[in-house]
MARKEVEX-652428 format. One line per field, with one value per residue (C-alpha): x, y, z; residue in one letter. Coordinates in nm, 3 decimals. Layout:
# residues N
u: [X, ...]
v: [Y, ...]
w: [Z, ...]
res: [A, ...]
***
This chain:
# residues 589
u: [0.000, 0.112, 0.143, -0.075, 0.210, 0.284, -0.083, -0.107, 0.219, 0.106, -0.230, -0.062, 0.170, -0.125, -0.324, -0.021, 0.016, -0.355, -0.308, 0.013, -0.060, -0.362, -0.141, 0.097, -0.136, -0.188, 0.182, 0.150, -0.153, 0.036, 0.333, 0.095, -0.058, 0.287, 0.401, 0.082, 0.115, 0.480, 0.398, 0.121, 0.350, 0.624, 0.375, 0.247, 0.603, 0.667, 0.338, 0.422, 0.756, 0.625, 0.283, 0.407, 0.590, 0.509, 0.442, 0.420, 0.776, 0.904, 0.671, 0.801, 1.160, 1.110, 0.956, 1.258, 1.482, 1.316, 1.512, 1.642, 1.294, 1.169, 0.962, 1.079, 0.851, 0.667, 0.433, 0.181, -0.154, -0.410, -0.787, -0.808, -0.588, -0.305, 0.047, 0.232, 0.536, 0.647, 0.994, 1.010, 0.746, 0.918, 1.242, 1.069, 0.816, 1.050, 0.882, 0.545, 0.532, 0.399, 0.234, -0.112, -0.042, -0.336, -0.310, -0.613, -0.540, -0.770, -0.560, -0.568, -0.946, -0.976, -0.744, -0.952, -1.266, -1.149, -0.817, -0.617, -0.581, -0.404, -0.362, -0.131, -0.082, 0.161, 0.330, 0.349, 0.582, 0.833, 0.765, 0.721, 0.460, 0.425, 0.235, 0.081, -0.022, -0.193, -0.280, -0.460, -0.353, -0.461, -0.243, -0.346, -0.714, -0.689, -0.668, -0.373, -0.269, 0.075, 0.110, 0.391, 0.501, 0.695, 0.826, 0.621, 0.944, 1.058, 0.719, 0.740, 1.094, 0.985, 0.687, 0.910, 1.159, 0.877, 0.739, 1.081, 1.129, 0.785, 0.860, 1.190, 1.023, 0.729, 0.967, 1.171, 0.853, 0.729, 1.054, 1.056, 0.688, 0.747, 1.041, 0.853, 0.547, 0.757, 0.927, 0.593, 0.435, 0.724, 0.678, 0.300, 0.295, 0.579, 0.334, 0.179, 0.525, 0.601, 0.268, 0.338, 0.693, 0.567, 0.291, 0.533, 0.776, 0.490, 0.361, 0.702, 0.735, 1.026, 0.835, 0.596, 0.359, 0.280, 0.568, 0.509, 0.516, 0.767, 0.574, 0.844, 0.919, 0.560, 0.310, 0.064, -0.217, -0.172, -0.450, -0.201, -0.016, -0.344, -0.399, -0.050, -0.117, -0.448, -0.273, -0.007, -0.280, -0.454, -0.120, -0.039, -0.374, -0.324, 0.027, -0.111, -0.385, -0.131, 0.097, -0.189, -0.301, 0.058, 0.105, -0.219, -0.122, 0.227, 0.085, -0.168, 0.096, 0.336, 0.064, -0.016, 0.353, 0.410, 0.135, 0.231, -0.074, -0.066, -0.307, -0.414, -0.662, -0.835, -1.074, -1.407, -1.229, -1.007, -0.694, -0.451, -0.433, -0.214, -0.018, 0.202, 0.530, 0.377, 0.122, 0.404, 0.589, 0.284, 0.207, 0.571, 0.606, 0.758, 0.551, 0.611, 0.473, 0.162, 0.041, -0.190, -0.210, -0.531, -0.571, -0.671, -0.320, -0.158, -0.293, -0.427, -0.771, -0.868, -0.795, -0.979, -1.284, -1.307, -1.277, -1.550, -1.775, -1.745, -1.835, -2.135, -2.262, -2.153, -2.019, -1.680, -1.577, -1.303, -1.107, -0.784, -0.503, -0.184, 0.105, 0.476, 0.731, 1.095, 1.025, 0.851, 0.489, 0.271, -0.089, -0.284, -0.620, -0.780, -1.033, -1.200, -1.413, -1.596, -1.538, -1.820, -2.030, -1.900, -1.572, -1.354, -1.244, -0.974, -0.791, -0.616, -0.371, -0.290, 0.004, -0.126, 0.169, 0.287, -0.066, -0.097, 0.250, 0.155, -0.163, 0.035, 0.294, 0.018, -0.143, 0.190, 0.279, -0.043, -0.001, 0.364, 0.299, 0.012, 0.228, 0.526, 0.307, 0.104, 0.410, 0.548, 0.195, 0.124, 0.453, 0.387, 0.030, 0.151, 0.416, 0.179, -0.086, 0.182, 0.275, -0.092, -0.186, 0.128, 0.203, 0.420, 0.681, 1.042, 1.208, 1.460, 1.181, 0.985, 1.294, 1.345, 0.980, 0.997, 1.313, 1.143, 0.840, 1.062, 1.259, 0.940, 0.808, 1.127, 1.086, 0.732, 0.852, 1.126, 0.876, 0.622, 0.899, 1.016, 0.660, 0.614, 0.949, 0.838, 0.514, 0.708, 0.949, 0.660, 0.557, 0.889, 0.853, 1.122, 1.190, 1.383, 1.646, 1.977, 2.342, 2.506, 2.872, 2.865, 3.197, 3.076, 2.748, 2.934, 3.162, 2.857, 2.719, 3.055, 3.035, 2.675, 2.771, 3.053, 2.793, 2.609, 2.910, 3.215, 3.452, 3.336, 3.599, 3.471, 3.717, 3.609, 3.779, 3.700, 3.816, 3.778, 3.774, 3.468, 3.192, 2.860, 2.511, 2.162, 1.974, 1.738, 2.014, 1.814, 1.687, 2.023, 2.188, 1.927, 2.006, 2.385, 2.332, 2.107, 2.367, 2.666, 2.455, 2.343, 2.707, 2.802, 2.508, 2.583, 2.962, 3.172, 3.325, 3.501, 3.322, 3.529, 3.331, 3.455, 3.282, 3.403, 3.287, 3.364, 3.292, 3.251, 3.167, 2.787, 2.711, 2.838, 2.897, 2.891, 3.005, 2.945, 3.132, 3.168, 3.336, 3.029, 2.831, 2.714, 2.374, 2.276, 2.220, 1.858, 1.780, 1.956, 1.662, 1.425, 1.666, 1.507, 1.149, 0.964, 0.977, 1.213, 1.493, 1.753, 1.792, 1.471, 1.598, 1.914, 1.713, 1.475, 1.766, 1.925, 1.594, 1.549, 1.210, 1.291, 1.232, 1.584, 1.698, 1.351, 1.380, 1.728, 1.605, 1.303, 1.524, 1.772, 1.494, 1.337, 1.671, 1.651, 1.935, 1.985, 2.119, 2.264, 2.400, 2.698, 2.743, 2.918, 2.821, 3.082, 3.288, 3.073, 2.851, 2.890, 2.603, 2.661, 2.460, 2.464, 2.323, 2.292, 2.430, 2.136, 1.903, 1.784, 1.580, 1.292, 1.243, 0.914, 0.922]
v: [0.000, 0.350, 0.627, 0.937, 1.141, 0.878, 0.855, 1.230, 1.233, 0.945, 1.116, 1.437, 1.247, 1.048, 1.365, 1.514, 1.202, 1.207, 1.563, 1.497, 1.158, 1.275, 1.550, 1.296, 1.193, 1.560, 1.604, 1.443, 1.659, 1.970, 1.869, 1.807, 2.151, 2.312, 2.140, 2.238, 2.594, 2.597, 2.462, 2.720, 3.005, 2.886, 2.839, 3.192, 3.325, 3.138, 3.259, 3.613, 3.573, 3.434, 3.596, 3.920, 3.743, 3.904, 3.571, 3.200, 3.130, 3.380, 3.238, 2.886, 3.011, 3.188, 2.875, 2.669, 2.913, 2.811, 2.484, 2.570, 2.577, 2.316, 2.128, 1.812, 1.865, 2.166, 2.211, 2.453, 2.326, 2.522, 2.526, 2.252, 2.032, 2.059, 2.056, 2.367, 2.265, 1.984, 1.960, 1.577, 1.437, 1.547, 1.383, 1.062, 1.039, 1.170, 1.191, 1.105, 1.438, 1.750, 2.072, 1.939, 1.644, 1.615, 1.537, 1.478, 1.495, 1.560, 1.843, 2.018, 1.996, 2.117, 2.410, 2.516, 2.489, 2.629, 2.800, 2.543, 2.168, 1.907, 1.536, 1.250, 0.980, 0.730, 0.844, 0.565, 0.773, 0.845, 0.520, 0.683, 0.851, 1.230, 1.507, 1.725, 2.086, 2.293, 2.661, 2.852, 3.190, 3.422, 3.496, 3.695, 3.663, 3.290, 3.063, 2.835, 2.601, 2.568, 2.205, 2.109, 1.780, 1.701, 1.348, 1.175, 1.027, 1.372, 1.441, 1.119, 1.205, 1.551, 1.402, 1.148, 1.419, 1.628, 1.329, 1.248, 1.610, 1.618, 1.300, 1.444, 1.770, 1.593, 1.365, 1.663, 1.844, 1.528, 1.491, 1.858, 1.842, 1.526, 1.680, 2.001, 1.800, 1.575, 1.874, 2.049, 1.736, 1.690, 2.045, 2.025, 1.686, 1.762, 1.791, 1.458, 1.297, 1.424, 1.292, 0.953, 0.947, 1.015, 0.757, 0.497, 0.541, 0.480, 0.186, 0.015, 0.042, 0.287, 0.525, 0.476, 0.743, 0.939, 1.187, 1.556, 1.660, 1.934, 2.221, 2.489, 2.497, 2.457, 2.712, 2.765, 2.841, 2.509, 2.256, 1.974, 2.190, 2.253, 1.877, 1.826, 2.088, 1.918, 1.581, 1.738, 1.867, 1.529, 1.353, 1.576, 1.494, 1.123, 1.135, 1.309, 1.047, 0.767, 0.925, 0.946, 0.590, 0.464, 0.637, 0.490, 0.146, 0.169, 0.286, 0.004, -0.247, -0.114, -0.152, -0.504, -0.598, -0.465, -0.682, -0.985, -1.155, -1.322, -1.169, -1.337, -1.185, -1.399, -1.304, -1.470, -1.746, -1.828, -1.689, -1.529, -1.152, -1.055, -1.217, -1.043, -1.182, -1.343, -1.530, -1.647, -1.771, -1.961, -2.111, -2.203, -2.064, -1.750, -1.457, -1.526, -1.876, -1.748, -1.445, -1.543, -1.908, -2.094, -2.149, -2.508, -2.575, -2.506, -2.825, -2.618, -2.777, -2.625, -2.270, -2.332, -2.480, -2.184, -1.933, -2.100, -2.135, -1.767, -1.667, -1.898, -1.783, -1.420, -1.377, -1.400, -1.744, -1.848, -2.165, -2.287, -2.476, -2.640, -2.637, -2.721, -2.482, -2.590, -2.838, -2.580, -2.622, -2.315, -2.251, -2.029, -1.861, -1.835, -1.566, -1.576, -1.276, -1.221, -0.907, -0.681, -0.773, -1.131, -1.016, -1.252, -1.307, -1.218, -1.479, -1.364, -1.597, -1.499, -1.665, -1.759, -1.981, -1.750, -1.736, -2.113, -2.149, -1.906, -2.104, -2.428, -2.270, -2.142, -2.484, -2.654, -2.394, -2.452, -2.826, -2.812, -2.565, -2.776, -3.085, -2.919, -2.790, -3.107, -3.328, -3.155, -3.100, -3.471, -3.557, -3.311, -3.439, -3.800, -3.734, -3.515, -3.788, -4.040, -3.823, -3.768, -4.132, -4.257, -4.029, -4.295, -4.313, -4.316, -3.975, -4.047, -4.141, -3.830, -3.618, -3.774, -3.714, -3.358, -3.295, -3.415, -3.199, -2.893, -2.969, -2.996, -2.677, -2.500, -2.647, -2.511, -2.177, -2.159, -2.257, -1.997, -1.737, -1.814, -1.793, -1.456, -1.344, -1.434, -1.242, -0.951, -0.940, -0.891, -0.571, -0.395, -0.011, 0.190, 0.384, 0.083, 0.120, 0.271, 0.282, -0.028, -0.134, -0.490, -0.585, -0.489, -0.673, -0.989, -0.963, -0.950, -1.261, -1.430, -1.355, -1.483, -1.806, -1.867, -1.861, -2.149, -2.330, -2.229, -2.440, -2.299, -2.109, -1.814, -1.638, -1.298, -1.151, -0.807, -0.619, -0.288, -0.165, 0.046, -0.157, 0.007, -0.041, 0.086, -0.213, -0.318, -0.400, -0.641, -0.844, -0.850, -0.967, -1.245, -1.350, -1.368, -1.541, -1.806, -1.878, -1.919, -2.109, -2.355, -2.385, -2.478, -2.718, -2.916, -2.933, -3.175, -3.034, -2.803, -2.617, -2.403, -2.116, -1.848, -1.514, -1.286, -0.926, -0.781, -0.416, -0.389, -0.089, -0.107, -0.391, -0.578, -0.954, -1.161, -1.524, -1.769, -2.100, -2.411, -2.751, -2.940, -3.231, -3.047, -3.054, -3.310, -3.167, -3.284, -3.083, -2.760, -2.635, -2.652, -2.556, -2.211, -2.345, -2.316, -2.624, -2.798, -2.992, -3.220, -3.443, -3.415, -3.628, -3.423, -3.101, -3.203, -3.314, -2.971, -2.796, -2.667, -2.563, -2.576, -2.200, -2.064, -2.042, -1.932, -1.641, -1.559, -1.550, -1.336, -1.084, -1.063, -1.020, -0.743, -0.563, -0.618, -0.867, -1.228, -1.538, -1.841, -2.175, -2.376, -2.705, -3.038, -3.337, -3.417, -3.102, -2.817, -2.535, -2.170, -1.919, -1.602, -1.286, -1.002, -0.665, -0.349, -0.027, 0.174, 0.085, 0.407, 0.468, 0.612, 0.282, 0.134, -0.224]
w: [0.000, -0.083, 0.171, 0.163, 0.016, -0.249, -0.344, -0.399, -0.594, -0.816, -0.867, -0.984, -1.218, -1.349, -1.421, -1.596, -1.811, -1.896, -2.013, -2.211, -2.371, -2.579, -2.723, -2.875, -3.166, -3.243, -3.317, -3.661, -3.729, -3.625, -3.845, -4.136, -4.094, -4.067, -4.388, -4.572, -4.451, -4.552, -4.898, -4.932, -4.836, -5.067, -5.351, -5.296, -5.317, -5.641, -5.792, -5.695, -5.866, -6.195, -6.218, -6.373, -6.658, -7.000, -7.166, -7.096, -7.204, -6.951, -6.688, -6.744, -6.750, -6.417, -6.274, -6.384, -6.203, -5.870, -5.845, -5.497, -5.345, -5.103, -5.355, -5.516, -5.815, -5.966, -6.254, -6.414, -6.534, -6.736, -6.700, -6.961, -6.733, -6.981, -6.849, -6.948, -6.743, -6.514, -6.364, -6.379, -6.613, -6.931, -6.820, -6.726, -7.015, -7.280, -7.627, -7.478, -7.304, -7.485, -7.375, -7.436, -7.201, -6.971, -6.603, -6.387, -6.013, -5.714, -5.578, -5.915, -5.941, -5.583, -5.657, -5.959, -5.748, -5.415, -5.484, -5.286, -5.309, -5.101, -5.153, -5.057, -5.317, -5.460, -5.782, -6.035, -6.245, -5.966, -5.778, -5.435, -5.218, -5.233, -5.063, -5.334, -5.299, -5.568, -5.577, -5.849, -5.980, -6.259, -6.556, -6.865, -6.777, -6.741, -6.440, -6.388, -6.108, -5.959, -5.857, -5.619, -5.472, -5.155, -5.085, -4.811, -4.681, -4.575, -4.425, -4.222, -4.110, -4.004, -3.822, -3.647, -3.550, -3.412, -3.220, -3.071, -2.978, -2.824, -2.624, -2.501, -2.411, -2.244, -2.051, -1.933, -1.833, -1.657, -1.462, -1.372, -1.277, -1.070, -0.889, -0.815, -0.709, -0.481, -0.319, -0.276, -0.132, 0.109, 0.227, 0.246, 0.418, 0.660, 0.954, 0.854, 0.842, 1.192, 1.316, 1.157, 1.299, 1.651, 1.616, 1.474, 1.765, 2.004, 1.799, 1.786, 2.163, 2.156, 2.381, 2.667, 2.537, 2.221, 2.193, 2.130, 1.762, 1.677, 1.514, 1.545, 1.169, 1.051, 0.930, 1.216, 0.967, 0.786, 0.848, 0.908, 1.161, 1.340, 1.343, 1.490, 1.760, 1.842, 1.870, 2.095, 2.324, 2.331, 2.383, 2.681, 2.838, 2.771, 2.920, 3.226, 3.263, 3.211, 3.473, 3.722, 3.649, 3.669, 4.004, 4.134, 4.004, 4.156, 4.488, 4.496, 4.390, 4.655, 4.916, 4.800, 4.785, 5.138, 5.282, 5.484, 5.334, 4.996, 4.744, 4.418, 4.170, 3.907, 3.627, 3.551, 3.354, 3.654, 3.488, 3.734, 3.675, 3.973, 4.255, 4.511, 4.639, 4.948, 4.737, 4.510, 4.818, 4.944, 4.602, 4.543, 4.188, 4.040, 3.916, 3.547, 3.590, 3.767, 3.571, 3.287, 3.393, 3.460, 3.834, 3.762, 3.625, 3.965, 4.129, 4.419, 4.443, 4.777, 4.658, 4.331, 4.502, 4.740, 4.454, 4.249, 4.551, 4.645, 4.289, 4.284, 4.624, 4.563, 4.917, 5.093, 5.218, 5.461, 5.528, 5.687, 5.519, 5.640, 5.390, 5.386, 5.233, 5.230, 5.508, 5.730, 5.832, 5.774, 5.875, 5.635, 5.680, 5.335, 5.240, 4.896, 4.794, 4.463, 4.254, 4.145, 3.842, 3.858, 3.699, 3.900, 4.258, 4.511, 4.719, 5.038, 5.214, 5.573, 5.746, 6.089, 6.176, 6.456, 6.596, 6.592, 6.744, 7.023, 7.078, 7.090, 7.320, 7.550, 7.552, 7.616, 7.878, 8.067, 8.040, 8.146, 8.426, 8.551, 8.531, 8.699, 8.983, 9.010, 9.066, 9.381, 9.514, 9.475, 9.650, 9.934, 9.973, 9.983, 10.246, 10.449, 10.449, 10.554, 10.852, 10.937, 10.914, 11.094, 11.389, 11.550, 11.271, 11.383, 11.403, 11.128, 10.885, 10.983, 10.925, 10.579, 10.486, 10.614, 10.411, 10.091, 10.164, 10.210, 9.892, 9.684, 9.844, 9.738, 9.390, 9.372, 9.502, 9.235, 8.964, 9.070, 9.099, 8.744, 8.613, 8.782, 8.641, 8.287, 8.336, 8.482, 8.186, 7.942, 8.122, 8.187, 8.170, 7.991, 8.313, 8.442, 8.168, 8.278, 8.177, 8.317, 8.345, 8.210, 8.367, 8.718, 8.654, 8.550, 8.854, 9.084, 8.914, 8.970, 9.346, 9.371, 9.192, 9.443, 9.721, 9.548, 9.397, 9.605, 9.398, 9.061, 8.864, 8.656, 8.425, 8.291, 7.981, 7.845, 7.536, 7.719, 8.078, 8.008, 7.843, 7.918, 7.776, 7.848, 7.992, 8.270, 8.519, 8.738, 8.441, 8.269, 8.591, 8.609, 8.250, 8.307, 8.641, 8.485, 8.215, 8.450, 8.707, 8.436, 8.327, 8.683, 8.728, 8.413, 8.456, 8.656, 8.978, 8.989, 8.708, 8.467, 8.320, 8.078, 8.020, 7.737, 7.690, 7.343, 7.260, 6.881, 6.664, 6.670, 6.910, 7.217, 7.223, 7.545, 7.536, 7.824, 7.779, 7.992, 7.974, 8.086, 7.951, 7.641, 7.469, 7.203, 6.856, 6.848, 7.164, 7.067, 6.858, 7.160, 7.437, 7.480, 7.490, 7.820, 8.047, 7.806, 7.977, 7.823, 8.131, 8.335, 8.623, 8.655, 8.629, 8.906, 9.117, 9.075, 9.146, 8.793, 8.653, 8.282, 8.250, 8.303, 7.939, 7.829, 8.074, 7.939, 7.578, 7.668, 7.851, 7.562, 7.305, 7.516, 7.473, 7.094, 7.109, 7.005, 7.177, 7.000, 7.113, 6.998, 7.182, 7.143, 7.350, 7.616, 7.545, 7.666, 7.543, 7.440, 7.459, 7.254, 7.327, 7.071, 7.183, 6.970, 7.114, 6.982, 7.271, 7.439, 7.754, 7.552, 7.372, 7.481, 7.603]
res: [X, X, X, X, X, X, X, X, X, X, X, X, X, X, X, X, X, X, X, X, X, X, X, X, X, X, X, X, X, X, X, X, X, X, X, X, X, X, X, X, X, X, X, X, X, X, X, X, X, X, X, X, X, X, X, X, X, X, X, X, X, X, X, X, X, X, X, X, X, X, X, X, X, X, X, X, X, X, X, X, X, X, X, X, X, X, X, X, X, X, X, X, X, X, X, X, X, X, X, X, X, X, X, X, X, X, X, X, X, X, X, X, X, X, X, X, X, X, X, X, X, X, X, X, X, X, X, X, X, X, X, X, X, X, X, X, X, X, X, X, X, X, X, X, X, X, X, X, X, X, X, X, X, X, X, X, X, X, X, X, X, X, X, X, X, X, X, X, X, X, X, X, X, X, X, X, X, X, X, X, X, X, X, X, X, X, X, X, X, X, X, X, X, X, X, X, X, X, X, X, X, X, X, X, X, X, X, X, X, X, X, X, X, X, X, X, X, X, X, X, X, X, X, X, X, X, X, X, X, X, X, X, X, X, X, X, X, X, X, X, X, X, X, X, X, X, X, X, X, X, X, X, X, X, X, X, X, X, X, X, X, X, X, X, X, X, X, X, X, X, X, X, X, X, X, X, X, X, X, X, X, X, X, X, X, X, X, X, X, X, X, X, X, X, X, X, X, X, X, X, X, X, X, X, X, X, X, X, X, X, X, X, X, X, X, X, X, X, X, X, X, X, X, X, X, X, X, X, X, X, X, X, X, X, X, X, X, X, X, X, X, X, X, X, X, X, X, X, X, X, X, X, X, X, X, X, X, X, X, X, X, X, X, X, X, X, X, X, X, X, X, X, X, X, X, X, X, X, X, X, X, X, X, X, X, X, X, X, X, X, X, X, X, X, X, X, X, X, X, X, X, X, X, X, X, X, X, X, X, X, X, X, X, X, X, X, X, X, X, X, X, X, X, X, X, X, X, X, X, X, X, X, X, X, X, X, X, X, X, X, X, X, X, X, X, X, X, X, X, X, X, X, X, X, X, X, X, X, X, X, X, X, X, X, X, X, X, X, X, X, X, X, X, X, X, X, X, X, X, X, X, X, X, X, X, X, X, X, X, X, X, X, X, X, X, X, X, X, X, X, X, X, X, X, X, X, X, X, X, X, X, X, X, X, X, X, X, X, X, X, X, X, X, X, X, X, X, X, X, X, X, X, X, X, X, X, X, X, X, X, X, X, X, X, X, X, X, X, X, X, X, X, X, X, X, X, X, X, X, X, X, X, X, X, X, X, X, X, X, X, X, X, X, X, X, X, X, X, X, X, X, X, X, X, X, X, X, X, X]
***
């Protein structure tokens, strides 16, 4: 297909050709008329030259003197059609020719009748085609005709030369006209070309929007320029709308991407139109694999059933699902809601794993606390009933029973104290935070441990003499004390404990190491859980409640720190506490 500019150019050239081509057949006609007119003018000149001759002999003699004229053949014929003179017939006919020789030709008759005669015919005498012209004139009160002949070959050559010249001229004019037309069209359609160029860049994807058309070099009164200006105005409005829509889309997408819930949008055919990163994580595929796919191809039957059901019932539906991602169990609350006008549905996946874990921890905590309290109460009750039912028991047996009752009472007291401590930690006000010297705090813990385990050896190493941090001093002392007391409990006598204080650029690291029995690898993951003990018999023997390390972890986390364990069975354990220096008193606990 041709462009608009090419169509107009071709149309102009076509019109020019329609105008020029019909003129070509007229060339031969024009040449014929020129030749006839030339023969007429030349004949008139000859007649004027011979007409005033005093007699016929002089007239013929003057006619013979005109050999240099354009005619190939000349002759004079009287009214009786007798040949008075012919420049070639006498030579060709010889003795047959005489002055009373009669010639009868159409052009001669026409000349006698009308004054002029013209005819094209083949001459049998001269064996070629001629163009004949005859003109009458008066001489001595009589009418004569001057008959001339011009070879048709020359006429054809002249016609051909004229036609070639006309073709050359017409071709030159056509080329000149085409060039002028092309230049004019380029100038006139320049606004259109700029419009097309801008549209093509947008169509090919080179630009995000329809670019502005440059109209600086265009005539503002031109209709195409007005069209370009109108398109510029529309393009500016479209760009503004696109910018607004893009901003709104980006804001909505940013909101959706920042959600901790997974969001999936499907159309009425159950093709996925959108999925945020959390949904992709829950589904287990990447975004490119999800967008545009049929939901049925994901092999997620429960999601699909819920989506279809919410569309059929036209109301939100909820459900719960347990999934495994990279070996981790997750609990999801699923909400499926239909879109307006039955245009699709939205699926929201909420990760409730933490909630379920808290629920399980609360349930386990209650069960463990009940169990831990029930055991000493049962023991105390049993021994008390034994004393009540047997008042005559020997004194040594009574003393043994009394000792066991006291020990279990102390165990209950320690357990209740630890439970109250855990509850107290969760409600620590920021007013209790103060700048604390960690070396002095560790030294105090060392002294308290010696009161419980006099033979324990605690070595304290510090990278600086002045390591201070804003903490709750009482809680932090409890955390360090629990760590070194556990190290002493689970080490052979005498216990060797090492405490390292390292002051780094943006945080402080505290390491508590022992050379005790160590913790099996299988138990290390749960060592900070409440009521979890590696050796329950040993823990009960030592009066432990199973809450010590849980208290330590809670205290460290309340100070925005972390605690990790590295242990090897039979070689000892190392607890590493990392605390940021950015904790301030105004931080709310």
